[in-house]
C-alpha positions as CSV (number, residue, x, y, z in Angstrom):
1,M,-116.6,-24.8,-87.4
2,S,-117.1,-22.5,-84.4
3,T,-120.5,-21.5,-83.2
4,P,-120.1,-17.8,-84.1
5,S,-118.9,-18.8,-87.6
6,F,-121.9,-21.1,-88.0
7,Y,-124.3,-18.4,-87.0
8,A,-122.7,-15.9,-89.3
9,Q,-123.1,-18.4,-92.2
10,I,-126.8,-18.8,-91.3
11,E,-127.3,-15.1,-91.2
12,L,-126.1,-14.8,-94.8
13,L,-128.9,-17.1,-96.0
14,P,-132.3,-15.8,-97.3
15,D,-135.2,-16.5,-94.9
16,H,-136.6,-19.4,-96.9
17,L,-133.2,-21.2,-96.7
18,K,-132.9,-20.4,-93.0
19,Q,-136.1,-22.3,-92.5
20,Q,-134.8,-25.2,-94.5
21,V,-131.6,-25.3,-92.3
22,L,-133.7,-25.2,-89.2
23,D,-136.0,-28.0,-90.4
24,Y,-133.0,-30.1,-91.3
25,I,-131.4,-29.6,-87.9
26,E,-134.7,-30.6,-86.2
27,F,-134.8,-33.7,-88.5
28,L,-131.3,-34.6,-87.4
29,L,-132.2,-34.1,-83.7
30,S,-135.3,-36.2,-84.1
31,R,-133.4,-39.0,-85.8
32,E,-130.8,-38.9,-83.1
33,A,-133.5,-39.0,-80.3
34,N,-135.1,-42.1,-82.0
35,G,-131.7,-43.9,-82.2
36,K,-131.8,-44.2,-85.9
37,P,-128.4,-43.7,-87.6
38,L,-128.3,-41.3,-90.5
39,Q,-128.3,-43.0,-93.9
40,T,-125.2,-42.5,-95.9
41,E,-124.8,-42.6,-99.7
42,K,-124.0,-46.0,-101.2
43,S,-120.5,-46.3,-102.6
44,N,-118.9,-48.6,-105.1
45,K,-117.0,-50.5,-102.4
46,S,-117.1,-54.3,-102.4
47,E,-119.7,-55.9,-100.1
48,T,-117.0,-57.6,-98.0
49,E,-115.5,-54.2,-97.0
50,Q,-116.5,-53.0,-93.5
51,P,-117.3,-49.3,-93.1
52,K,-114.5,-47.4,-91.6
53,S,-116.7,-46.0,-88.9
54,R,-120.3,-46.0,-87.8
55,F,-122.3,-43.2,-86.2
56,S,-119.8,-41.7,-83.7
57,G,-122.1,-41.0,-80.7
58,R,-125.2,-39.7,-79.3
59,I,-126.1,-36.5,-77.4
60,S,-127.7,-36.5,-74.0
61,S,-131.3,-35.6,-73.3
62,E,-130.0,-32.4,-71.6
63,T,-128.0,-31.4,-74.7
64,A,-130.9,-32.2,-77.0
65,S,-133.2,-30.0,-74.8
66,L,-130.7,-27.2,-74.8
67,L,-130.4,-27.4,-78.6
68,Q,-134.1,-27.4,-79.1
69,Q,-134.4,-24.3,-76.9
70,Q,-131.7,-22.5,-78.8
71,L,-133.4,-23.4,-82.1
72,K,-136.7,-22.0,-80.8
73,E,-134.9,-18.8,-79.8
74,M,-133.2,-18.5,-83.2
75,R,-136.5,-19.1,-85.0
76,A,-138.1,-16.3,-83.0
77,E,-135.2,-14.0,-83.9
78,W,-135.5,-14.8,-87.6
79,H,-139.2,-14.1,-87.8
């Protein structure tokens, strides 16, 4: 999804849902910063099967800082 498309989808949400989206993004960023992979739903696969992939990567401190600044700016615009 492109960034403008993402922002357009967010703009369609009511304010209380925008706050929930922002809170979830901040949660994901904090989990990422702490090095904790996101939990996935358990499936009915056998215990011997290995997962097809694990968490694919991490963002740099600079990228995290930039995202945090953008989130603060978006939050200010929404209020």
